[in-house]
C-alpha positions as CSV (number, residue, x, y, z in Angstrom):
1,X,5.1,-3.4,3.8
2,X,4.0,0.2,3.3
3,X,2.1,2.1,5.9
4,X,0.4,5.5,5.5
5,X,0.7,8.0,8.3
6,X,-1.9,10.7,8.9
7,X,-2.4,13.5,11.4
8,X,-0.4,13.4,14.6
9,X,1.5,10.2,13.5
10,X,2.6,11.9,10.3
11,X,3.7,15.1,12.2
12,X,5.7,13.1,14.7
13,X,7.4,11.1,12.0
14,X,8.2,14.2,10.0
15,X,9.9,15.6,13.1
16,X,12.2,12.5,13.2
17,X,13.3,12.8,9.6
18,X,13.1,16.6,8.8
19,X,16.8,17.2,8.1
20,X,18.0,14.0,6.5
21,X,17.0,11.5,3.8
22,X,18.4,8.8,6.1
23,X,17.6,8.5,9.9
24,X,18.3,5.9,12.5
25,X,15.6,5.7,15.1
26,X,16.0,3.7,18.4
27,X,12.7,2.2,19.7
28,X,13.2,0.5,23.0
29,X,16.7,-0.6,22.1
30,X,15.9,-1.7,18.6
31,X,17.4,0.5,15.9
32,X,15.6,1.1,12.6
33,X,17.0,2.8,9.4
34,X,14.5,5.1,7.9
35,X,15.3,6.1,4.4
36,X,13.5,8.1,1.8
37,X,12.7,6.2,-1.4
38,X,11.5,7.3,-4.8
39,X,8.2,5.8,-5.9
40,X,8.4,3.7,-9.0
41,X,6.1,4.4,-11.9
42,X,3.5,1.8,-10.8
43,X,3.3,3.3,-7.4
44,X,2.9,6.8,-8.9
45,X,0.1,5.6,-11.1
46,X,-1.7,3.9,-8.3
47,X,-1.4,6.9,-6.0
48,X,-2.7,9.3,-8.7
49,X,-5.7,7.2,-9.6
50,X,-8.5,7.1,-7.0
51,X,-10.5,4.5,-9.0
52,X,-7.6,2.2,-9.2
53,X,-6.9,2.6,-5.4
54,X,-10.5,1.7,-4.7
55,X,-10.3,-1.4,-6.9
56,X,-7.2,-2.6,-5.1
57,X,-8.9,-1.9,-1.7
58,X,-11.9,-4.0,-2.8
59,X,-9.6,-6.8,-4.0
60,X,-7.8,-6.8,-0.7
61,X,-11.1,-7.1,1.2
62,X,-12.2,-9.9,-1.1
63,X,-9.0,-11.8,-0.4
64,X,-9.4,-11.3,3.4
65,X,-13.0,-12.7,3.2
66,X,-11.8,-15.7,1.2
67,X,-13.5,-14.7,-2.1
68,X,-10.9,-16.1,-4.4
69,X,-11.3,-17.5,-7.9
70,X,-9.0,-19.4,-10.3
71,X,-8.2,-18.0,-13.7
72,X,-10.3,-20.8,-15.2
73,X,-13.3,-19.9,-13.0
74,X,-13.1,-16.2,-14.1
75,X,-12.7,-17.1,-17.8
76,X,-15.8,-19.4,-17.5
77,X,-17.8,-16.6,-15.8
78,X,-16.7,-14.2,-18.7
79,X,-17.9,-16.8,-21.3
80,X,-21.2,-17.0,-19.5
81,X,-21.5,-13.2,-19.5
82,X,-21.5,-13.0,-15.7
83,X,-18.4,-10.7,-15.6
């Protein structure tokens, strides 16, 4: 799972990792390894394309609301000129 941090959260997090590409953080007795990773090409493309990010966001919202369609339903809708 990926999570974006902004504002104060981002600043606090940067303070934890500022001098190393690997950090161990103890949160209430639970240790977490935080390690910098390189974005793959797909992630780079998504991050650089606001239109694509918006499409993914809308798709995620559709899934949460139960608006799901089978491949056959979509192909039929295309054939009917609805999509």
